[in-house]
C-alpha positions as CSV (number, residue, x, y, z in Angstrom):
1,M,-8.5,-28.3,10.5
2,T,-8.5,-26.7,6.9
3,I,-5.5,-24.3,6.3
4,I,-5.3,-21.0,4.2
5,L,-2.1,-19.7,2.8
6,A,-1.9,-16.2,2.1
7,L,0.8,-14.5,0.5
8,D,2.2,-11.0,0.2
9,F,4.5,-10.0,-2.5
10,G,4.9,-6.1,-1.6
11,G,7.4,-3.4,-3.2
12,T,10.2,-4.1,-0.7
13,K,9.2,-7.0,1.4
14,L,7.8,-10.7,1.3
15,A,5.4,-12.0,3.8
16,A,3.7,-15.6,3.7
17,A,1.2,-16.9,6.7
18,L,-1.0,-19.9,7.5
19,V,-4.0,-19.8,9.3
20,N,-6.9,-22.5,10.2
21,I,-10.5,-21.3,8.1
22,G,-12.6,-19.2,11.0
23,S,-9.4,-18.3,13.0
24,R,-8.2,-14.9,13.3
25,K,-4.7,-15.9,14.7
26,W,-1.7,-17.2,12.3
27,L,-0.8,-20.2,12.8
28,R,2.7,-19.5,11.6
29,Y,4.0,-16.3,9.8
30,E,7.3,-15.1,8.1
31,R,8.3,-12.2,6.8
32,R,11.5,-11.0,4.6
33,L,13.0,-7.7,3.3
34,S,13.5,-8.4,-0.9
35,P,16.9,-7.7,-1.5
36,P,18.2,-4.5,-3.7
37,N,17.9,-4.8,-7.3
38,A,15.5,-7.5,-6.6
39,N,13.7,-8.9,-9.9
40,A,10.7,-11.3,-10.1
41,S,12.9,-14.4,-10.0
42,T,14.6,-13.6,-6.8
43,D,11.4,-12.4,-5.2
44,L,9.7,-15.8,-6.2
45,E,12.6,-17.7,-5.0
46,I,12.4,-15.9,-1.4
47,M,8.4,-16.5,-1.4
48,R,9.0,-20.2,-2.2
49,S,11.6,-20.9,0.7
50,L,9.3,-18.9,2.9
51,V,6.5,-21.3,2.0
52,Y,7.8,-24.3,2.2
53,S,9.0,-23.5,5.7
54,L,5.8,-22.7,6.9
55,L,4.3,-25.6,5.4
56,E,6.8,-28.2,6.6
57,D,4.4,-31.3,5.7
58,A,0.7,-29.6,5.7
59,K,-1.1,-28.7,2.5
60,P,-3.3,-25.6,2.2
61,A,-6.8,-26.0,0.9
62,A,-6.5,-23.1,-0.9
63,I,-3.9,-20.1,-1.5
64,G,-4.7,-16.3,-1.8
65,V,-2.2,-14.0,-3.3
66,S,-1.6,-9.8,-2.8
67,F,0.9,-8.5,-5.3
68,G,1.8,-4.9,-5.3
69,G,0.8,-4.0,-8.7
70,P,-1.1,-4.1,-11.4
71,V,-2.8,-7.5,-11.8
72,D,-5.3,-9.1,-14.3
73,A,-7.7,-10.9,-11.3
74,S,-9.7,-12.4,-13.8
75,T,-6.4,-14.9,-14.8
76,G,-4.7,-14.2,-11.8
77,T,-1.8,-12.6,-14.2
78,V,0.6,-9.9,-12.9
79,R,0.9,-7.4,-15.3
80,L,4.0,-5.2,-14.0
81,S,5.7,-4.2,-11.1
82,H,6.3,-0.8,-10.7
83,H,8.9,-1.2,-8.1
84,V,10.4,-4.5,-8.7
85,A,11.7,-5.7,-12.4
86,G,10.8,-8.8,-14.2
87,W,7.3,-9.2,-13.5
88,E,5.4,-8.3,-16.8
89,N,2.9,-10.6,-17.7
90,I,3.8,-13.2,-15.3
91,P,0.8,-16.0,-14.9
92,L,1.4,-16.1,-11.0
93,K,-2.1,-18.2,-10.4
94,E,-1.1,-20.8,-13.0
95,L,2.6,-21.3,-11.5
96,L,1.3,-21.4,-7.8
97,E,-1.8,-24.0,-9.0
98,K,0.7,-26.1,-11.0
99,E,3.4,-26.1,-8.0
100,F,0.7,-26.8,-5.0
101,G,-2.3,-28.3,-6.7
102,V,-5.0,-26.1,-4.8
103,P,-7.1,-23.1,-5.9
104,V,-5.4,-19.9,-5.8
105,G,-6.7,-16.4,-6.1
106,V,-4.4,-13.5,-6.6
107,D,-5.3,-9.9,-7.0
108,N,-3.4,-6.0,-6.3
109,D,-2.5,-5.7,-2.9
110,A,-4.9,-2.5,-2.3
111,N,-8.1,-4.3,-3.7
112,V,-6.9,-7.5,-1.1
113,A,-6.3,-5.2,1.3
114,A,-9.5,-3.7,1.1
115,L,-10.9,-7.0,1.3
116,G,-9.2,-7.6,4.5
117,E,-10.5,-4.7,6.2
118,H,-13.8,-5.0,5.3
119,R,-14.0,-8.8,6.5
120,F,-11.7,-8.5,9.2
121,G,-10.7,-5.1,10.2
122,A,-11.7,-1.4,10.8
123,A,-14.6,-1.6,8.0
124,Q,-16.8,-4.5,9.0
125,G,-20.8,-4.1,8.6
126,Y,-19.9,-1.3,5.9
127,D,-21.1,-2.3,2.3
128,S,-19.0,0.6,0.8
129,L,-15.5,1.7,1.7
130,F,-12.5,2.5,-0.2
131,Y,-9.3,1.5,0.7
132,I,-5.8,3.3,0.3
133,T,-2.3,2.2,1.0
134,V,0.3,4.8,1.7
135,S,3.6,3.3,1.5
136,T,6.2,2.4,-1.3
137,G,3.4,3.7,-3.6
138,V,-0.1,4.9,-3.5
139,G,-2.9,2.3,-4.5
140,G,-6.5,1.8,-3.8
141,G,-9.2,-0.9,-3.4
142,W,-13.0,-0.7,-3.6
143,I,-15.7,-2.6,-1.9
144,L,-19.4,-1.7,-3.1
145,N,-22.5,-3.6,-2.3
146,G,-19.8,-5.7,-0.3
147,Q,-17.9,-7.0,-3.0
148,P,-14.6,-6.2,-4.6
149,W,-15.0,-3.7,-7.5
150,R,-12.2,-3.7,-9.9
151,G,-13.5,-1.8,-12.7
152,A,-13.7,-2.9,-16.6
153,G,-10.0,-3.7,-17.0
154,G,-9.4,-4.1,-13.2
155,M,-7.7,-0.9,-12.9
156,A,-9.9,0.5,-10.5
157,G,-8.5,2.6,-7.3
158,E,-5.7,3.7,-8.8
159,I,-5.8,7.2,-6.5
160,G,-1.9,7.4,-6.4
161,H,-2.2,8.6,-10.0
162,I,-4.8,11.1,-9.4
163,V,-3.2,14.6,-10.8
164,V,-3.5,17.0,-8.0
165,D,-1.1,19.6,-8.7
166,P,-0.2,19.9,-12.4
167,A,2.7,22.0,-11.9
168,G,4.3,19.5,-9.5
169,P,7.2,17.0,-9.9
170,V,7.3,14.1,-12.7
171,C,5.8,11.0,-11.5
172,L,7.4,7.7,-12.6
173,C,3.6,6.8,-14.6
174,G,4.8,10.2,-16.4
175,K,2.3,12.6,-15.4
176,R,3.1,15.9,-12.8
177,G,1.7,15.8,-9.4
178,C,0.1,12.5,-9.1
179,V,-0.7,11.9,-5.3
180,E,1.7,9.1,-5.5
181,R,4.7,11.3,-6.5
182,L,3.9,14.0,-3.6
183,A,2.8,11.0,-0.7
184,S,4.7,8.0,-1.2
185,G,7.4,7.3,1.4
186,P,10.1,6.9,-1.5
187,Y,8.8,10.0,-2.9
188,M,8.8,12.2,0.6
189,A,12.4,11.2,0.9
190,Q,13.4,12.0,-2.5
191,N,11.8,15.5,-1.9
192,V,13.5,16.0,1.0
193,R,16.8,15.0,-0.6
194,E,16.4,17.2,-3.8
195,I,15.8,20.2,-1.1
196,L,18.9,19.2,0.9
197,E,21.0,19.0,-2.0
198,K,20.1,22.0,-4.0
199,E,19.7,24.6,-1.4
200,P,22.7,26.8,-0.1
201,P,23.7,25.9,3.5
202,S,21.8,29.8,4.7
203,R,18.5,28.3,3.1
204,Q,18.9,24.8,4.5
205,V,18.9,26.7,8.3
206,R,15.4,28.7,7.2
207,Q,13.9,25.5,6.1
208,G,15.2,22.7,8.7
209,G,16.6,19.6,7.7
210,E,19.2,19.7,10.7
211,V,17.0,16.8,12.5
212,L,17.3,14.8,9.2
213,K,20.7,15.0,8.6
214,G,21.4,14.0,12.0
215,L,19.5,10.8,11.7
216,V,21.2,9.7,8.7
217,G,24.5,10.9,9.6
218,D,24.8,13.4,6.9
219,N,24.4,10.7,4.4
220,L,21.1,11.4,2.6
221,T,21.2,8.5,0.6
222,L,20.0,6.7,3.1
223,L,16.8,9.0,3.9
224,T,13.6,6.9,4.0
225,G,10.0,8.0,4.4
226,Q,9.6,6.5,7.7
227,L,12.8,9.0,8.8
228,V,11.0,12.2,7.2
229,S,8.1,11.2,9.5
230,E,10.1,10.7,12.5
231,A,12.2,13.9,11.9
232,A,8.9,16.0,11.4
233,A,7.6,14.5,15.0
234,A,10.8,15.6,16.3
235,G,10.2,19.3,15.0
236,D,12.0,19.3,11.6
237,D,10.6,22.3,9.8
238,L,11.7,20.7,6.2
239,A,10.3,17.3,7.3
240,K,6.9,18.8,8.4
241,E,6.9,20.9,5.0
242,V,7.2,17.7,2.9
243,L,5.1,15.9,5.1
244,H,2.2,18.5,4.9
245,K,2.4,18.4,1.3
246,A,2.1,14.8,1.4
247,A,-1.1,14.8,3.6
248,W,-2.4,17.7,1.5
249,A,-1.7,15.8,-1.9
250,L,-3.7,12.9,-0.2
251,G,-6.8,14.9,1.0
252,V,-7.4,16.5,-1.9
253,G,-7.5,12.9,-3.7
254,I,-9.6,11.4,-1.1
255,G,-12.1,14.7,-1.3
256,N,-12.1,14.0,-5.3
257,V,-13.0,10.4,-4.5
258,A,-15.6,11.1,-1.8
259,N,-17.6,13.4,-4.3
260,L,-17.2,11.0,-7.2
261,M,-18.2,7.8,-5.7
262,N,-19.5,8.5,-2.2
263,P,-18.4,5.8,-0.4
264,Q,-19.0,5.5,3.6
265,H,-15.7,4.6,4.6
266,F,-12.1,5.6,3.7
267,V,-10.1,3.3,4.9
268,L,-6.3,4.4,5.0
269,G,-2.9,2.0,5.5
270,G,0.6,1.9,4.8
271,G,3.7,3.1,6.4
272,V,3.1,6.6,5.7
273,T,-0.4,6.5,7.8
274,K,1.9,5.9,10.7
275,A,3.2,9.8,10.3
276,G,1.2,11.0,13.6
277,A,-1.5,13.0,14.5
278,D,-0.5,16.3,12.4
279,F,-0.6,14.1,9.1
280,W,-3.7,13.1,9.8
281,Q,-5.3,16.1,11.0
282,V,-4.3,17.6,7.4
283,V,-5.8,14.7,5.5
284,R,-8.9,14.9,7.3
285,Q,-9.4,18.5,6.7
286,V,-8.3,18.9,3.0
287,A,-10.5,16.0,2.2
288,R,-13.3,17.8,3.8
289,E,-12.4,21.2,2.2
290,T,-12.3,19.4,-1.2
291,A,-15.5,17.6,-1.0
292,L,-19.2,18.8,-1.2
293,P,-20.5,19.7,1.9
294,E,-23.5,17.3,1.5
295,V,-20.7,14.3,0.8
296,D,-20.7,12.7,4.1
297,F,-17.8,10.1,5.0
298,E,-15.5,9.1,7.5
299,I,-11.5,8.7,7.1
300,V,-10.2,6.2,9.4
301,P,-6.9,4.1,10.1
302,A,-6.6,0.2,8.7
303,V,-6.7,-2.0,12.1
304,L,-5.1,-5.0,10.5
305,G,-1.8,-2.5,10.0
306,D,0.8,-4.2,7.6
307,D,-1.1,-7.7,8.0
308,A,-4.3,-6.2,5.9
309,P,-3.2,-7.5,2.5
310,L,-2.3,-11.1,4.1
311,W,-6.0,-10.9,6.0
312,G,-7.3,-10.1,2.6
313,A,-5.5,-12.7,1.0
314,V,-7.3,-15.5,3.7
315,A,-10.8,-13.9,2.3
316,L,-9.6,-14.0,-1.4
317,A,-9.0,-17.6,-0.8
318,E,-12.1,-18.4,1.2
319,M,-13.9,-16.7,-1.8
320,G,-12.2,-19.4,-4.6
321,M,-13.3,-21.9,-1.9
322,A,-17.1,-21.0,-2.0
């Protein structure tokens, strides 16, 4: 059988998998967390060890790569990572082709996940969709007329840096009130942490935070977006407030994109989208209120889950073999 190797360089985790062409089941699969203060060299070394563990004596026919950051897909060069140091202008496609001697396709994780959901997941049969990943960051990837659409410079889909609150907090990109600054997991945790650290105890009682503090044993540095979601589900008022703001920001971004591009489907993936029914209700309601009444669209969860970038990498590798 012809084997595809799929790789996913995420902001906080690395994953690799093997699959036979035409199969929907992994032959072998490995995932590992990126260590604290990781850089490009450590991530590449970890991924290399994952790959050789998976391959054993096999050789893939092609490799598809999902990368969590801006990529020049035409050359397979990583421009940078917003979350891991040292990735500036790394020729990832060239490095992998030199090491493994097979065709390699490399693209941004959101573009690749869009391809995965289109080919194998929630948007099979649709010819226009916008995939949004809401996790360590917020990114987007387009499928238009059944094909990936990356924009003139490969930067199409950056919904995370649409400004929805010009008076909001400063994002890592330097602007205020970006979707990512309000809706990504690490920033949700930061928003909660700042409120709890700044507000006096009497204010905290009115705003909540007790469940959150209980989850981390009063060590606020341990807060994560996932814990914010869990606390909101458990009724913590502060967590619900922050999660509601995140859902609102995402909904405004989606509604504006719907007006601009009019895709059939919005497919949402990433850890933050597991936040529960209230999160989805707010996203859908705000998106609907933001979009024109005549603009018809659906907002659906990704069905490939955390594996959407890996399955998209399979599709990317297959495209490179065609």
